[in-house]
C-alpha positions in Angstrom: 20.8 -3.4 -1.1 21.6 -0.5 -3.5 20.7 2.8 -1.5 21.4 4.9 -4.5 18.9 3.0 -6.3 16.3 3.5 -3.6 17.3 7.2 -3.1 16.8 7.4 -6.8 13.2 5.8 -6.7 12.1 8.1 -3.4 13.3 11.2 -5.5 11.3 9.9 -8.3 8.0 9.5 -6.6 8.5 13.0 -4.9 8.6 14.4 -8.5 5.6 12.8 -9.5 3.9 13.9 -6.3 4.8 17.5 -7.0 3.7 17.1 -10.3 0.2 16.1 -9.4 0.0 18.8 -6.7 0.8 21.3 -9.6 -1.6 19.8 -11.9 -4.1 19.8 -9.5 -3.5 23.6 -9.0 -4.0 24.2 -12.5 -7.3 22.0 -12.7 -5.7 19.7 -15.2 -6.5 17.0 -13.2 -9.9 17.8 -11.4 -11.9 16.0 -9.0 -13.9 14.2 -11.8 -10.4 13.4 -13.3 -9.4 12.0 -10.1 -12.3 9.7 -9.5 -12.4 8.2 -12.9 -8.4 7.7 -13.0 -8.8 6.0 -9.5 -11.8 3.8 -11.0 -9.1 2.8 -14.1 -6.1 2.0 -11.6 -8.4 0.1 -9.1 -10.4 -2.1 -11.8 -7.4 -2.2 -14.4 -3.9 -1.1 -13.4 -3.8 -2.9 -10.2 -5.0 -6.4 -11.4 -1.9 -6.7 -14.0 0.4 -5.2 -11.5 -0.4 -8.1 -9.6 -0.6 -10.4 -12.3 2.9 -9.0 -14.3 4.8 -9.4 -10.8 4.0 -13.3 -11.0 4.5 -14.1 -14.5 7.7 -15.1 -15.7 8.9 -16.5 -12.6 10.2 -20.1 -12.3 8.2 -21.9 -10.2 11.1 -23.9 -8.3 10.4 -25.3 -4.8 12.4 -22.3 -3.4 10.3 -19.8 -5.0 7.3 -21.6 -4.1 8.2 -21.8 -0.6 9.5 -18.1 -0.5 6.1 -16.8 -1.7 3.8 -18.4 0.6 6.1 -17.4 3.5 5.7 -14.0 2.2 1.7 -14.4 2.0 2.1 -16.0 5.5 4.1 -13.2 6.9 1.6 -10.6 5.3 -1.1 -12.2 7.4 0.9 -12.0 10.4 2.0 -8.2 9.9 -1.4 -7.2 9.3 -2.8 -8.8 12.2 -0.1 -6.9 14.3 -0.7 -3.6 12.8 -4.4 -4.2 13.2 -4.4 -4.5 16.9 -1.9 -1.5 17.1 -4.1 0.6 14.7 -7.3 0.0 17.1 -5.5 1.2 20.3 -3.7 4.3 18.8 -7.0 5.5 16.6 -9.2 5.6 20.2 -8.0 9.3 21.0 -9.6 10.5 18.0 -13.2 12.1 19.1 -15.4 12.0 15.8 -16.7 8.8 14.9 -16.2 8.7 11.2 -12.6 10.2 11.5 -11.7 7.6 14.1 -12.9 4.8 11.5 -10.8 6.5 9.0 -7.7 6.8 11.3 -7.7 3.3 11.9 -8.1 2.2 8.4 -5.3 4.5 7.2 -3.2 3.4 10.2 -3.6 -0.1 9.1 -3.5 -0.4 5.3 -0.5 0.9 3.4 -0.2 1.6 -0.2 2.0 -1.6 -0.6 1.2 -2.0 -4.3 1.6 1.3 -6.1 4.3 2.6 -4.2 5.6 0.0 -2.6 6.4 -2.3 -5.6 8.8 0.6 -7.0 10.6 0.7 -3.7 10.8 -3.0 -3.2 12.3 -3.1 -6.9 14.8 -1.1 -5.8 16.0 -2.9 -3.2 15.3 -6.6 -4.3 15.3 -6.7 -7.8 12.6 -8.6 -9.7 12.4 -10.7 -6.5 10.9 -8.0 -4.7 8.0 -7.5 -7.0 7.4 -11.3 -6.7 7.5 -10.9 -2.9 5.2 -8.0 -3.1 2.6 -9.8 -5.5 2.3 -12.4 -2.5 2.1 -9.9 0.4 -0.6 -7.8 -1.9 -2.8 -11.0 -1.2 -2.7 -10.7 2.2 -3.5 -6.8 1.9 -6.5 -7.5 -0.1 -7.8 -10.2 2.2 -7.7 -7.7 5.0 -8.9 -4.9 3.2 -12.4 -6.5 2.1 -12.8 -8.0 5.5 -11.4 -6.5 8.6 -11.1 -3.0 6.5 -14.6 -3.2 5.4 -15.5 -4.2 9.6 -14.0 -0.8 10.6 -15.9 1.3 8.2 -19.2 -0.7 8.9 -19.1 0.3 12.4 -22.3 2.4 13.1 -23.6 1.7 9.8 -26.3 -0.7 8.4 -25.7 -0.4 4.7 -22.5 -1.1 5.1 -22.1 -5.1 4.8 -19.3 -7.6 4.8 -20.0 -10.9 2.6 -18.2 -13.7 1.6 -18.6 -12.8 -2.0 -16.8 -9.2 -1.3 -13.9 -10.8 0.7 -13.1 -13.3 -2.2 -14.1 -11.6 -5.5 -12.8 -8.4 -5.9 -10.4 -6.4 -7.9 -7.5 -7.5 -5.5 -8.0 -11.0 -5.0 -9.0 -12.6 -8.2 -5.7 -11.1 -10.4 -3.9 -12.6 -7.2 -5.3 -16.1 -7.8 -4.7 -15.7 -11.8 -1.1 -14.8 -11.0 -0.6 -17.7 -8.5 -2.1 -20.1 -11.1 -0.1 -18.7 -14.0 3.2 -18.7 -11.6 2.4 -22.5 -10.3 1.4 -24.0 -13.8 4.2 -21.8 -15.8 2.0 -21.4 -18.3 3.8 -20.0 -21.4 2.5 -16.8 -22.6 2.8 -15.0 -25.8 5.1 -11.9 -25.5 2.3 -9.6 -26.9 0.5 -10.5 -23.8 3.5 -10.0 -21.2 4.0 -6.7 -22.9 0.5 -5.6 -22.8 0.4 -6.7 -19.0 3.6 -5.0 -18.5 2.5 -1.7 -20.1 -0.8 -1.6 -18.3 1.0 -2.4 -14.8 3.4 0.5 -15.5 0.5 3.1 -15.3 -0.4 2.1 -11.5 2.5 4.2 -9.9 2.9 7.6 -11.9 -1.0 7.8 -12.1 -1.7 7.1 -8.2 1.0 9.7 -7.4 -0.5 12.2 -9.5 -4.4 11.7 -8.1 -2.8 11.8 -4.6 -1.0 15.3 -5.4 -3.8 16.5 -7.4 -6.2 15.2 -4.3 -3.6 17.0 -1.7 -3.6 20.4 -4.0 -7.4 20.7 -3.1 -7.1 20.5 0.6 -6.1 23.6 2.5 -3.0 23.7 4.6 -5.1 25.0 7.4 -7.5 22.1 7.3 -4.7 19.3 7.5 -2.6 21.5 9.9 -5.8 21.8 12.3 -6.7 18.1 12.3 -5.5 16.1 15.0 -6.1 12.9 13.1 -3.3 13.8 10.2 -1.0 14.3 12.9 -1.8 10.9 14.7 -2.1 9.1 11.4 1.3 10.0 10.2 2.9 9.5 13.2 1.6 5.9 13.8 1.8 4.8 10.1 5.1 6.3 9.1 7.1 5.8 12.5 5.3 3.8 14.9 4.3 1.0 12.4 7.3 0.1 10.9 9.6 0.5 13.8 7.3 -1.8 15.6 7.0 -4.4 12.9 10.8 -4.3 12.2 11.5 -5.0 16.0 9.3 -7.9 16.4 10.1 -9.4 13.0 14.1 -9.0 14.3 13.1 -10.4 17.8 11.2 -13.8 16.5 14.4 -14.2 14.2 13.3 -14.1 10.7 15.5 -14.0 7.9 17.1 -10.6 7.1 15.4 -10.2 3.8 12.0 -10.8 5.6 13.0 -7.9 8.3 13.7 -5.6 5.3 10.9 -6.6 3.5 8.3 -6.3 6.5 10.0 -2.8 7.2 9.3 -1.5 3.7 5.7 -2.6 3.8 4.8 -1.2 7.0 6.5 2.0 6.1 4.3 2.8 3.1 2.1 5.9 3.2 -1.6 5.3 3.9 -3.4 2.8 1.0 -5.0 5.1 -1.7 -8.1 2.8 -1.8 -9.2 4.7 1.5 -10.3 7.6 -0.8 -12.3 5.4 -2.7 -14.2 4.0 0.3 -14.4 7.5 1.6 -16.4 8.5 -1.4 -18.4 5.2 -1.8 -19.6 4.9 1.6 -19.9 8.9 2.2 -17.2 8.6 5.0 -15.6 12.2 5.1 -13.9 11.8 1.6 -12.0 15.2 2.5 -10.4 13.7 5.6 -9.4 10.3 3.8 -7.7 12.6 0.9 -5.7 14.3 3.6 -4.5 11.2 5.0 -3.3 10.1 1.9 -1.9 12.9 0.9 -0.1 14.2 3.8 1.5 10.5 4.6 2.5 10.2 0.9 4.4 13.4 1.1 6.3 12.7 4.5 6.8 9.3 3.5 9.4 10.7 1.2 11.4 11.9 4.3 10.7 9.0 6.5 11.1 5.9 4.4 14.8 5.9 4.2 15.8 6.2 8.2 13.3 3.3 8.9 15.0 1.0 6.4 18.2 2.0 7.7 17.2 1.1 11.2 16.1 -2.3 9.6 19.5 -2.8 8.2 21.0 -1.8 11.7 19.0 -4.4 13.3 19.8 -6.9 10.8 23.8 -6.4 11.5 23.2 -6.5 15.4 21.5 -10.0 15.7 20.6 -11.3 19.6 
């Protein structure tokens, strides 16, 4: 693990976030721009981010085994975090804010921010692991995530179609098929995929910064759900996941990988759902923006904690 590379990646993300805040303050990226850019990333960038991480990886028996172990690990981590998020969100009084807080505690920005962090730690293998983990993320987002937001609402429905056919699961399936078959792709196709995938991290951080710039500091500082979500999402969740994985004896790389995925800030998709279903979109932006900002300071210590545990096996 190269902590120099990791620190460089975190610093780069911090600068991108600062650039987003600045462009938001200057009205270069306004509310209309962030909405359109969010749609662009969700419907175009994210699919190619997933596919690009899986193409070009040799489908050896070891890689196939590792990939599907990561998928199972992701499902287990999400179940564990779902239980914790439900319990920790109960003190929030506002009904809509309680739903967003639970959602924000559970779902992480495991792709747009997680992928560059994984690459800085594991190299290209980290992107391969991340792609399989993202499959579990989307399965939970479009099932349990929608169930959280649907509480008290008759107009929000969970359907098998939404759970199985969305902008996360379909590219995951395409990527897995390309990985398993080893289908050779022309260079211009792989280059195109890499270019589109490369849009995700910078644009998502700019969007987050711009959204954060439009929320007054007073609003965030007086919102109890912001404090609670940041504490649980950035500290409690990664420490709990890391300790649980260490106790059950999974390999060291899975302990560190699980720690990284659990330590990411709140998933940006919460702002899209907040706007779509009119569930306190301002609060959603605060949760994404504040956790993204503070994760710059919390990420390295929790990864150090995971490394410490790996060096002190029971």
